[in-house]
C-alpha positions in Angstrom: -3.7 -3.8 -45.3 -1.3 -2.2 -43.6 -3.5 0.9 -42.9 -6.5 -1.3 -41.6 -4.2 -3.2 -39.4 -2.4 -0.2 -38.0 -5.6 0.9 -37.3 -6.5 -1.8 -35.5 -3.7 -1.9 -33.2 -4.8 1.9 -32.4 -8.1 0.7 -31.5 -7.0 -2.0 -29.5 -4.9 0.2 -27.4 -8.0 2.9 -26.8 -9.8 -0.2 -25.5 -7.2 -1.3 -23.1 -7.3 2.4 -21.8 -11.2 2.7 -21.5 -10.9 -0.1 -19.9 -8.7 0.8 -17.5 -10.2 4.2 -16.8 -13.7 2.5 -16.4 -12.3 0.0 -13.5 -10.8 2.8 -11.7 -14.1 4.6 -11.6 -15.6 1.6 -10.1 -13.2 1.2 -7.7 -14.9 4.8 -5.5 -15.2 3.1 -2.2 -14.8 3.8 1.4 -11.2 4.5 2.6 -8.9 1.1 4.0 -5.8 0.7 5.2 -4.9 -2.5 2.8 -4.8 -5.2 5.7 -8.7 -5.1 7.4 -8.6 -4.1 11.0 -11.1 -4.1 13.8 -12.5 -0.6 14.3 -15.4 -1.9 17.1 -16.0 -4.8 18.8 -19.4 -6.3 21.1 -18.0 -7.3 23.6 -14.7 -4.9 23.3 -11.3 -6.3 24.5 -11.3 -7.1 28.0 -14.9 -6.2 28.7 -16.2 -7.3 31.7 -19.9 -8.3 31.3 -22.5 -8.5 34.1 -24.5 -10.7 32.3 -24.4 -13.2 29.5 -24.2 -11.7 25.9 -26.6 -13.0 22.8 -24.4 -12.0 20.1 -20.9 -11.1 19.3 -20.2 -8.6 16.6 -17.0 -7.3 14.8 -16.9 -4.1 12.7 -13.8 -3.8 10.3 -12.3 -0.7 8.5 -13.3 -2.1 5.1 -15.4 -4.8 3.3 -13.9 -8.5 4.3 -14.3 -12.3 3.1 -14.8 -15.2 5.5 -13.5 -18.0 2.9 -11.2 -20.1 4.7 -12.0 -18.3 8.4 -14.7 -17.0 10.2 -16.0 -16.6 13.9 -15.8 -18.7 16.9 -16.6 -18.2 20.3 -14.9 -20.8 23.0 -14.8 -21.0 26.8 -11.5 -21.4 29.0 -11.7 -25.2 28.1 -11.7 -24.3 24.9 -15.1 -25.9 24.4 -17.1 -23.8 21.6 -20.1 -21.7 23.1 -21.3 -19.8 19.7 -24.1 -21.4 17.7 -22.0 -22.1 14.7 -23.8 -19.3 12.5 -20.9 -17.1 12.2 -21.9 -14.8 8.9 -21.1 -11.5 7.1 -24.2 -9.1 7.5 -25.8 -9.1 4.2 -26.1 -5.4 3.6 -22.6 -4.5 5.4 -20.0 -6.8 4.9 -17.9 -5.3 7.1 -19.6 -6.6 10.1 -19.2 -10.3 10.9 -21.2 -11.6 13.8 -22.8 -14.7 15.4 -24.8 -15.5 18.1 -23.9 -17.4 21.3 -25.5 -20.0 23.4 -28.0 -18.8 26.5 -26.9 -18.4 29.9 -23.4 -18.8 29.7 -21.6 -19.2 33.3 -19.2 -17.1 34.6 -15.8 -16.9 33.1 -13.3 -16.0 30.3 -14.1 -16.5 26.5 -12.1 -16.0 23.6 -13.6 -14.3 20.3 -11.0 -15.9 17.9 -11.8 -14.5 14.3 -10.0 -14.6 10.9 -10.7 -13.1 7.7 -9.9 -12.1 4.1 -9.4 -8.5 3.8 -9.7 -6.6 0.6 -6.2 -6.6 -0.2 -6.4 -10.3 -0.5 -4.1 -10.7 2.7 -5.6 -12.9 5.9 -5.8 -11.1 9.1 -6.9 -13.0 12.5 -6.8 -12.3 16.1 -8.3 -13.1 19.7 -10.6 -10.9 21.8 -10.9 -12.1 25.2 -14.1 -11.1 28.0 -15.5 -11.9 31.0 -18.8 -12.8 32.2 -19.5 -11.9 35.9 -17.2 -10.6 38.3 -13.8 -9.9 37.9 -11.6 -6.7 36.8 -11.0 -7.9 33.3 -10.0 -11.3 31.4 -7.4 -12.3 33.6 -5.2 -14.8 32.0 -6.8 -14.1 28.4 -4.5 -12.2 26.0 -5.6 -10.3 23.2 -3.7 -10.8 19.4 -4.0 -9.3 16.5 -1.8 -10.9 13.3 -1.7 -10.3 9.6 0.0 -11.6 6.7 3.8 -10.6 6.6 5.2 -10.9 2.7 7.6 -14.0 2.7 10.2 -15.0 0.2 8.0 -16.8 -1.9 5.8 -13.6 -2.3 8.5 -11.6 -3.1 10.2 -13.2 -5.7 7.0 -13.9 -7.4 5.7 -10.5 -7.4 9.4 -9.5 -8.2 9.4 -11.7 -11.2 6.4 -10.1 -12.4 7.1 -6.3 -11.9 10.6 -6.8 -13.5 8.9 -8.9 -16.4 6.2 -6.0 -16.9 9.1 -3.3 -16.7 11.2 -5.2 -19.2 8.6 -5.6 -22.1 7.2 -1.8 -21.5 10.5 -0.6 -20.9 12.4 -2.4 -23.6 9.7 -1.3 -26.3 9.7 2.4 -24.9 13.8 2.4 -25.2 13.2 0.9 -28.7 10.4 3.2 -30.1 11.8 6.5 -28.8 15.0 6.3 -27.3 16.6 4.9 -30.2 17.4 6.6 -33.3 15.6 5.4 -36.6 18.6 4.5 -38.0 19.3 2.0 -35.1 16.2 0.4 -34.9 17.1 -1.7 -38.4 20.7 -2.8 -36.9 21.7 -5.7 -34.7 20.0 -3.5 -31.6 16.4 -4.6 -32.9 17.0 -8.7 -32.0 18.2 -7.4 -28.8 15.4 -5.2 -27.5 13.3 -8.4 -28.7 15.3 -10.3 -26.5 14.7 -8.3 -23.6 10.7 -7.5 -24.4 10.1 -11.7 -24.7 12.1 -12.3 -21.3 10.2 -9.7 -19.7 7.1 -11.5 -21.5 7.8 -14.9 -20.0 8.6 -13.7 -16.7 5.0 -11.7 -16.4 3.0 -14.6 -17.6 5.4 -17.1 -15.0 4.4 -15.0 -12.4 1.0 -14.6 -13.2 0.5 -18.2 -13.1 2.5 -18.8 -9.8 0.1 -15.7 -8.3 -2.8 -18.7 -7.8 -0.7 -21.2 -6.0 1.1 -18.7 -4.0 -2.6 -16.7 -3.0 -3.6 -20.5 -1.8 -0.9 -20.6 0.5 -1.5 -17.6 2.0 -5.3 -17.7 2.2 -6.0 -20.9 3.2 -2.7 -20.9 5.3 -1.5 -24.3 3.5 2.2 -25.1 2.6 3.5 -25.1 -1.1 2.8 -29.3 -1.3 -0.6 -28.1 -0.9 -1.2 -25.2 -2.8 -2.2 -27.1 -6.3 -5.3 -28.3 -4.8 -8.5 -27.7 -7.3 -10.9 -27.7 -4.6 -8.7 -25.1 -3.0 -8.3 -23.2 -6.2 -12.4 -23.0 -6.8 -12.5 -21.5 -3.2 -9.5 -18.7 -4.0 -10.8 -17.8 -7.7 -14.7 -17.8 -7.2 -15.3 -17.2 -3.5 -12.8 -14.1 -2.7 -12.1 -10.7 -4.7 -8.5 -12.6 -6.5 -10.4 -14.3 -9.0 -11.3 -11.5 -11.5 -8.2 -9.6 -11.3 -5.9 -13.2 -11.7 -7.9 -14.4 -14.7 -7.5 -10.9 -16.1 -3.9 -10.9 -15.5 -3.3 -14.3 -16.9 -5.2 -13.4 -20.2 -3.7 -10.2 -20.9 -0.4 -11.7 -20.5 -0.9 -14.3 -23.5 -2.1 -11.2 -25.3 0.8 -9.3 -24.3 3.0 -12.1 -25.9 1.1 -12.9 -28.9 1.3 -9.1 -29.6 4.9 -9.4 -29.2 5.4 -12.0 -31.8 3.0 -9.9 -34.0 5.6 -6.9 -33.6 8.3 -9.0 -34.5 6.9 -10.7 -37.6 5.4 -7.7 -38.9 7.6 -5.2 -38.0 6.6 -2.5 -40.7 3.1 -2.3 -38.9 5.0 -1.7 -35.7 3.0 1.6 -34.5 -0.4 0.3 -33.4 0.9 -2.9 -32.4 3.6 -1.2 -30.1 0.4 0.7 -28.6 -1.7 -2.2 -28.4 1.1 -3.9 -26.1 1.2 -0.6 -23.9 -2.2 -1.1 -23.5 -2.0 -4.3 -22.3 0.7 -3.2 -19.9 -1.9 -0.4 -18.5 -4.2 -3.5 -17.8 -1.1 -5.6 -16.1 -0.4 -2.5 -14.2 -4.0 -2.3 -13.1 -4.4 -5.9 -12.2 -1.3 -5.0 -9.6 -2.5 -1.7 -8.5 -6.2 -3.0 -7.3 -4.5 -5.5 -5.4 -2.3 -2.9 -3.4 -2.6 -0.4 -1.4 -3.8 2.1 -3.7 -7.8 0.5 -3.4 -7.6 1.4 0.2 -7.1 5.5 0.3 -9.5 8.0 0.2 -9.6 8.5 -3.3 -9.6 5.2 -4.7 -10.3 5.5 -8.2 -7.5 8.3 -8.6 -5.3 6.4 -6.7 -5.3 3.7 -9.0 -4.7 5.6 -12.3 -1.6 7.2 -10.6 -0.3 3.9 -9.2 -0.6 2.8 -12.6 1.1 5.8 -13.8 3.7 5.5 -11.4 4.4 1.8 -12.6 4.6 3.1 -16.3 7.4 5.7 -15.2 9.3 2.9 -13.1 8.8 0.6 -16.5 10.4 3.2 -18.7 13.5 3.9 -16.5 14.0 0.4 -15.1 13.3 -1.5 -18.7 14.8 1.1 -20.7 18.1 1.0 -18.5 18.6 -3.1 -18.5 18.0 -2.5 -22.3 20.6 0.4 -22.4 23.2 -1.9 -19.8 23.1 -4.6 -22.5 23.3 -2.5 -25.8 26.5 -0.6 -24.1 27.7 -3.8 -23.0 27.6 -5.2 -26.7 28.2 -2.1 -28.6 31.8 -1.9 -28.5 33.1 -3.7 -32.1 29.5 -3.4 -33.3 29.4 -0.1 -35.0 32.9 1.9 -36.5 31.4 4.9 -34.3 30.6 2.9 -31.2 31.8 5.6 -28.7 29.5 8.3 -30.5 26.5 6.3 -30.7 27.0 5.1 -26.9 27.1 8.8 -25.9 24.1 9.5 -27.9 22.3 6.7 -26.2 22.7 8.1 -22.8 21.8 11.4 -24.0 18.9 10.5 -25.5 17.9 8.0 -22.5 18.9 10.7 -19.7 15.6 13.0 -21.0 13.6 10.0 -20.7 14.8 9.2 -17.3 14.5 12.6 -16.1 10.7 12.6 -16.9 10.4 9.4 -15.3 11.7 10.4 -12.4 9.9 13.5 -11.8 6.4 11.4 -12.4 7.9 8.8 -10.1 8.4 11.7 -7.5 5.2 13.4 -7.9 3.0 9.8 -8.0 5.1 8.2 -5.0 4.3 11.7 -2.7 0.6 11.1 -3.5 0.9 7.5 -2.6 3.1 8.6 0.8 0.5 11.5 1.3 -2.1 8.8 1.7 -0.8 5.9 3.5 1.9 7.9 6.1 0.1 10.1 8.3 2.6 11.1 10.4 6.5 11.6 10.6 6.7 9.2 13.3 4.7 6.7 11.6 7.1 7.0 8.5 10.3 6.3 11.0 8.9 3.3 13.3 6.4 1.5 11.1 7.7 -1.5 8.8 5.8 0.0 6.2 7.7 3.3 6.7 11.0 2.0 7.1 10.3 -0.4 3.8 9.6 2.9 2.0 12.9 4.9 3.3 15.1 1.6 2.3 13.3 2.2 -1.2 13.9 5.4 -1.4 17.7 5.0 -0.6 18.3 2.7 -3.2 16.3 5.4 -5.6 18.8 8.1 -4.3 21.9 6.1 -4.9 20.2 4.8 -8.5 20.2 8.8 -9.0 23.9 9.4 -7.7 24.8 7.2 -10.1 22.9 8.9 -12.9 24.8 12.1 -12.3 28.3 10.6 -12.1 27.4 9.1 -15.8 26.2 12.8 -16.7 29.0 14.4 -15.5 31.2 11.6 -17.2 29.5 12.5 -20.5 30.0 16.7 -20.2 33.8 16.6 -18.8 34.8 13.7 -20.7 36.3 11.8 -17.9 38.7 9.2 -19.1 37.1 6.2 -17.0 34.2 6.5 -19.0 35.8 6.3 -22.4 37.6 2.9 -20.7 34.5 1.3 -20.2 33.5 2.9 -16.6 30.3 3.7 -17.6 29.1 0.3 -18.3 30.0 -0.7 -15.0 28.3 2.4 -13.6 25.2 1.3 -15.5 24.9 -1.7 -14.5 25.2 -1.1 -10.8 22.2 1.3 -11.5 20.3 -1.9 -12.9 21.1 -3.8 -9.9 19.9 -1.2 -7.4 16.7 -1.1 -10.0 16.1 -4.9 -9.0 16.6 -4.3 -5.1 14.0 -1.4 -5.9 11.6 -3.9 -7.4 12.2 -6.5 -4.4 11.7 -3.8 -1.9 8.5 -2.7 -3.6 7.2 -6.0 -4.0 7.4 -6.2 -0.2 6.0 -2.9 0.5 2.8 -2.9 -1.3 2.3 -6.0 0.9 2.9 -4.6 4.1 -0.2 -2.7 6.1 0.2 0.8 5.7 1.3 2.9 8.3 -2.1 4.6 8.8 -2.6 1.1 11.4 -0.3 2.5 13.6 0.6 6.2 13.1 2.3 6.2 16.6 1.5 8.9 19.5 -0.2 12.2 18.8 2.0 15.3 19.5 0.3 18.7 18.0 0.8 22.3 18.8 -1.4 25.3 18.4 -1.2 29.0 19.1 -3.8 30.5 20.9 -4.7 34.3 21.2 -2.0 37.3 20.2 0.8 39.4 21.5 1.6 39.1 25.0 -1.9 37.2 25.4 -0.5 34.2 23.6 -0.9 31.0 24.7 0.8 27.7 23.6 -1.3 24.8 23.8 0.5 21.4 23.2 -1.8 18.1 22.8 -0.4 14.5 23.5 -2.5 11.3 22.9 -1.0 8.0 24.0 -0.7 4.8 22.7 -3.3 6.9 19.7 -4.8 3.5 19.3 -8.5 2.1 19.7 -9.3 1.2 23.2 -7.7 3.0 26.5 -5.8 6.2 25.8 -4.2 9.1 27.8 -4.9 12.5 27.3 -2.4 15.4 28.1 -2.4 19.0 27.5 0.1 21.3 28.2 -0.1 25.0 28.3 2.9 27.7 28.4 2.5 31.7 28.2 4.0 34.1 25.7 7.0 33.5 27.5 7.5 29.7 27.8 6.2 29.4 30.9 3.8 26.8 32.7 0.2 28.7 32.2 -2.2 27.6 35.1 -4.6 30.1 35.4 -7.3 27.8 34.4 -10.5 26.4 35.5 -10.9 23.9 33.2 -9.5 22.0 30.0 -11.7 19.5 28.0 -11.6 17.5 25.3 -14.2 16.6 22.8 -14.1 14.0 20.2 -15.7 13.2 16.9 -15.4 10.4 14.5 -15.1 12.2 11.1 -16.4 9.7 9.0 -19.3 8.4 10.7 -21.9 9.7 12.8 -21.4 8.6 16.1 -21.6 12.0 18.7 -19.7 13.6 20.5 -17.7 12.4 23.5 -16.2 14.6 26.2 -13.6 14.3 28.8 -12.2 16.6 31.2 -8.9 17.1 32.0 -7.6 17.1 35.4 -4.2 19.3 36.6 -1.6 17.2 37.5 0.7 20.1 37.4 1.5 23.3 36.5 0.3 24.0 33.1 0.1 20.3 32.6 -3.9 18.4 32.7 -4.5 15.1 31.9 -7.0 12.1 31.7 -7.6 8.7 30.5 -10.1 7.1 28.4 -12.0 4.8 26.1 -13.5 7.9 23.7 -11.2 6.7 20.7 -13.6 3.9 19.6 -12.9 3.2 15.9 -9.9 3.6 13.8 -9.9 6.4 11.1 -9.3 10.2 11.2 -10.8 12.0 14.1 -11.8 15.7 15.2 -10.3 17.0 18.7 -11.8 20.2 20.2 -9.9 21.7 22.7 -11.9 24.3 25.4 -10.0 25.9 27.9 -11.5 28.1 30.3 -9.3 30.7 32.0 -9.6 32.0 35.5 -10.8 35.5 34.0 -13.4 33.4 32.3 -12.2 34.1 28.9 -12.4 31.2 27.0 -9.7 29.6 23.8 -10.6 27.1 21.9 -8.3 24.4 19.4 -9.3 21.9 16.7 -7.1 19.4 15.1 -7.4 16.2 13.2 -5.8 13.1 14.1 -5.5 9.8 12.6 -6.2 6.8 14.9 -4.7 3.5 14.8 -6.2 0.2 15.0 -6.3 -2.5 17.9 -3.2 -4.2 16.4 
């Protein structure tokens, strides 16, 4: 019977694993930047049209949903001039469109849109345009806004992540860090209490996610977030439904598995593996609702994000269990100091492995979501990531002090100092969880990479030519282009007949746009234009025709930001 039960536990874990891998493969889709944004619109922002348009069309960078939103067009008196037929194209859910009443009189109009992006967050904006004479839609202001995580979001997402880490990390600590001789002691109910607490937090966080999502999508306060009609629209007319139902069911299954684990400890092997499988599915439900699905390789990113959560669970959940164990250890065992030293050394080895995995998977995520050094420092996403790295660095510093205290037998460690260090580490780990909850719900830095400044050396020897390309503000719409040329000695190079830039969108067949730059001073050439019409990755080709009829060329890849 024990063998059959163990095999069933292993089988359950394998099924969970196959489910996660299969789902990850299904996530292979075009790149998105987490919060949807406009890559193209007709009419364009502040466009002046000589004739009344018959159609408004907005193209987003990813498939969107029109639950609790849509598209309206109003005149300068606030009266609607669209036909009320706003819809997503059936064969391309990235395009939102509506028709307009015929014969619109001259004046200023506003396209007001609101959609739900693939990550479940609403984004909205206003695109003004003018019909008739004029230089722009005077008096109208372009607006773009997206969801910013609030206290309720941070609290609920942090409860879920903390609970998941306590369950998974607590079990990993009990199964692989504790020596077999200690698993049957008073440490067993301690690790069980940590796991039960984590399981309860996961369930509470999962259940509260539905009213939270209702407040986000429908834009209603919490007092109205428990409305069954609103829940119906959130669950059945958006992409939130399936992951949420899966999350709640697996959270309940995880609690049942915990009960089985502690009711039948002799059959722990397969049950523990099944609980790890449940944790993998719960990690999947968080990964598919975050930035991982918005990368160039979403299937790989989701799996790596799950590995990242697993490593964090080992580190944070194990650390929390270790803190409680060491706090209660004195007086419980005759050789408490030796046991504490052994626990710290064994956990230290596991923590090092977890940190290496966190570093590698975190590096992948950073490369996918932060296109430039500038965006790391000037975007909210980049700044939040830096704050998280600061917390992690502080934890690693405290861990290093712990290790040195063990190696050199520092006295403060024997007087209980190590417990306070571990408590400080645990509190910093909670700060990391809260910061991560905010980070995963912010637009990535790809939406606002900042101005372009790239350089390239052309030619060799004394004929070397240094070219610097600057593009400001590097967003969809009007941009300023500048090329600076210097010779091998750093002097301005002006022996040039012509400098041109050619722009090619790499992810869509749009043709080439070429602009000729004019000389503005010695070695500096500039122009402005609307060549960057979509957000995403572009190839910029520079062609320099010198006075001696020689030609120098250079190519760069740049990431262009959205209208917002």
